[in-house]
C-alpha positions as CSV (number, residue, x, y, z in Angstrom):
1,M,13.3,29.9,24.2
2,I,12.5,30.4,20.1
3,T,15.0,32.4,18.5
4,A,15.2,33.7,14.7
5,S,17.8,33.1,12.4
6,M,19.2,35.8,10.5
7,D,16.9,35.5,7.4
8,G,13.8,36.0,10.4
9,R,12.6,32.3,9.9
10,R,12.6,29.9,12.8
11,P,14.8,27.2,13.1
12,G,14.1,23.7,13.5
13,R,10.9,23.9,10.9
14,G,12.2,21.9,7.7
15,V,10.2,20.8,4.8
16,V,10.4,17.4,6.7
17,D,8.6,18.5,9.6
18,T,6.0,20.3,7.3
19,L,5.4,16.8,5.3
20,A,5.2,15.1,9.1
21,G,2.8,17.6,9.8
22,L,0.6,16.7,7.0
23,F,0.7,13.1,7.1
24,A,-0.1,13.8,11.5
25,S,-3.3,15.5,9.9
26,S,-4.1,13.0,7.4
27,A,-3.7,10.2,10.3
28,L,-6.1,11.9,12.6
29,F,-8.6,12.9,10.0
30,F,-8.4,9.0,8.9
31,G,-8.8,8.0,12.5
32,L,-11.9,10.1,13.0
33,I,-13.4,8.9,10.1
34,A,-12.7,5.1,11.0
35,L,-15.3,5.9,13.7
36,A,-18.0,6.1,11.5
37,Y,-17.4,4.4,8.3
38,R,-15.4,0.4,7.5
39,P,-13.2,1.1,10.7
40,V,-10.3,-2.0,9.3
41,P,-8.7,-0.5,6.2
42,V,-9.5,2.9,7.4
43,S,-7.9,2.7,11.1
44,V,-4.7,0.5,9.6
45,A,-4.1,3.6,7.1
46,A,-4.4,6.2,9.9
47,I,-2.0,3.8,11.9
48,L,0.4,3.7,9.2
49,L,0.4,7.7,8.8
50,S,0.7,8.3,12.4
51,L,3.6,5.7,12.4
52,V,5.2,7.4,9.2
53,A,4.9,10.8,11.0
54,A,5.9,10.1,14.2
55,G,9.2,8.2,13.1
56,M,9.6,12.0,10.7
57,S,9.3,13.9,13.4
58,E,9.7,14.5,17.3
59,R,6.8,16.4,17.5
60,Y,4.3,13.7,16.4
61,R,5.9,10.7,19.1
62,R,2.5,10.4,20.6
63,L,0.4,10.4,17.6
64,P,0.2,6.4,17.0
65,P,-1.3,6.1,20.2
66,V,-4.2,8.1,19.3
67,S,-4.7,6.0,16.3
68,S,-4.9,3.5,18.1
69,I,-7.9,4.4,20.2
70,C,-9.5,5.6,17.4
71,F,-9.4,2.2,16.0
72,V,-10.3,0.5,18.8
73,A,-13.1,2.9,19.5
74,G,-14.2,2.3,15.3
75,M,-14.4,-1.4,16.4
76,A,-16.6,-1.3,19.4
77,I,-19.0,1.6,17.9
78,A,-19.1,-0.9,14.5
79,V,-19.7,-4.3,16.2
80,V,-22.5,-2.8,18.9
81,T,-24.1,-0.9,15.7
82,G,-24.2,-3.9,14.0
83,N,-21.9,-2.1,11.0
84,P,-19.7,-4.0,8.7
85,L,-15.9,-4.6,9.9
86,W,-14.8,-4.0,6.4
């Protein structure tokens, strides 16, 4: 059940959760970009961002496996199509 505080805002959505959401959305964006362009450096950045977001907020605990899947898929796509990994 969601309850409102005295000033009408929802509790538990502070600056840290907002920043973690920004990191999480950036990690997802980088993970999708890694599928098409240079999977190694872009995926590493996506994994690091997702780990930071998961450490900052409980809401994003499932994000690092998604970034890891994008890393593996990007590597496989790059190898099959003959694109550079770096």
